[in-house]
C-alpha positions, 0 to 999 in steps of 0.5 A: 493544344486544342487544334486538329492537324491532319498528317501524311508522315507516320512512324512504323514502330516495329522498325524504329529503334529509337535513334535520334536521326529524326529529331535532330534534322526535324526543322520544326522540333515535331519529333521526340524518342520516348520510351525508345520509340519516336513520336511525332507532336501534331501541332509542330509537324509541318510533313516536310518528310525530313524523317523519312529522308534521314531515318536509316531504318525507314521507320517514318513513311508517307501515309497516302492511298494506294491503287486498291483504295481507288479500285472501286471508283467510277469516273476517275480522272488523275492528276500529275505533277511535272516532276512525275514525267522525270521518274521515267526514261525520256525514251518514253513521251508525255503521252506514253506515260499518261496513257500509262497512268491511266491504265494503272489507275483505270481513269477516264482521264489524265491531266498534269498542273502545267495549265495552272502553272501557265496561270500562275506565272502571269499572276505572279508577275501582276502581284509582285509589281504591286504588292508592298511586301516584297520578297514575295514567297512562292506558295507552291511548296506547302511545306514551306508555308507551314514552316513560315506559319510555325517558326517565322509567322512575321513572314506571313505577309510576304507569302503569295496569295494564290492557290496551289496548281493542283487546287486550280487544276481541280477547279478547271477540270471539274468545270470541264467535266460538267460541260462534257459530262452534265450530272455525272459525279467525278472523283479527282485523284491526285499522284504526289511526290510529297507528304506535305502536298497530301497533307495540305490537300487533306486539310484545305476546305475548297473542293479539290480532290478525294484521293491522294496516292504517292508516287511510290504507291503507283510507280512500278505499276506505271513502269509495268504499262509503259514496258508493255509499249502502249503508246499514248496521245500527248494531251495539251501541255504547257512545255515551260510548265515542266520545269517547275518540277525542279529547282528554279523552274518558277523563278524562270519568269523573272529577271536573275536578280530579281528571284532567288531559288533555294532548295533543302530545309536546313538553307531555307531556314537560314534564308528565312531568318535573314529575310526576318533580319531584313537582310535580304534586299532589292529581291522581288522574289523567293522560290523556296522548296523544302526538297533539294532540287525541288519537287524532283527531290520529294521524299516519295519519288523512287528516282534519284533527284539528280537523274530526275532533273536532268530528265526534266530538262531533256523534256523541255528541250524537246518540247518547242522550247516553251511554245503553248498549243493554240486551243480552246482550252488555252483561250479559256484559261486566258479569260479565267479571272486572276480572283479564281486563282487567289486563296479564299482562306487567309494563312494564320500563324500556328500557335505552337508556343502556346503553354496554356490557354490561361495566360497567368498559368502560361507565364508561370509555365514560362518561369518554370521552364527558365529555371529548369533551363538554368539546371540543364547542361545546355548541350542540345545532345538529343540523348533525352529524346527531345532535340534541344535543353529548351525543348526538353524544358517545354516537354517537362512543363507540359507534363511529357517528360521528366527532368532526369531524361537528361543523361547528365543530370541523371549521371549526376544524380545516380553519382550523388546516390552512389556516394550516399550508398557508400557512406551509409555502407561504411557507417554501417559497417562501422556500427556492425564493428562496434557491436562485435567488438562490444559483444567479444568484450562482454563474452 
């Protein structure tokens, strides 16, 4: 593979015990165990964080920036997502949490993505009514986009063509910064609940954020600032947008029978398989989130997603039931043309199945894979370090494994060798006894 991928999931090899939890739960078969340690196949990984979630030894981790990495920066502006508010008790207001983030990061300003969500709501409604490819699949979760690129490329036309809320907010913030601070530079920092968002922002070409910090890397610092009771003033905020931090929040703009909300990789795989087989009818919108209960379940969130979800709804009920303030900023947003929130680069399939650039060599390798699969037991046990027998056959063809990594074939081979050794030993003993007998007769 010649493509380069920037990922935000890494493996701490000192913690890794070589168990197979990660390879059995990875939705794209990106994990392997070789020489007693886990490794990630870059062109397959979608940074969903399932390996982080299931590893009992905490070997996989989200690789993001830290507070120390932005300590030297000037003109820092921080962007947070709605689920960030759910990590703290509801006794703290939106303004309190924003002020605590500002102090923890020494930022000039703190914004959230609810304004971008306000824009996306009307754009989604308009696009659904004109799109020939229904149901429309949300592009809110980058892990879902990559999952479709890797495993369901035929569904790419169903993906919504809009930028993520973070990209849209980055654009808005930069424009307002230039109005208020002409000629001054700006450093945008995003606090992310998951590695998928971090990887997505690193890979896109557009000018968005320069630094991405995991919520787990800033949580304790913000919590400390909150406990010191430095009350903040709430910035302009779209209350209804906070619901997108949990499952069902994005689909709320549609009628109940028009939209389906699904969270969790295992469930999403079944939904996408049904969609590919044309089993999902009369549905306009699919809100899919890689994490259970949506972004509140992000693997970089310290709090339980059950508690975080309850907090999200509690905050929303206290915020004027979804009304937005009449402000100059709202006027600017309302006049923002929809073309500015549409993706500038198309979403393309990820060629994970390409065995060779040369088509004739690739066909030979496919034939070799078939022959190897006929030899393998077909148990998909994962003991070889590959998730399935098919993936082991692929690894063998690519030169990354060997046939006797399969413990069942190895056991058979060792049994045959043991029988051969036993037969050789029996024959050797017969020859020795015969020679001794001949020697005795000669004496």
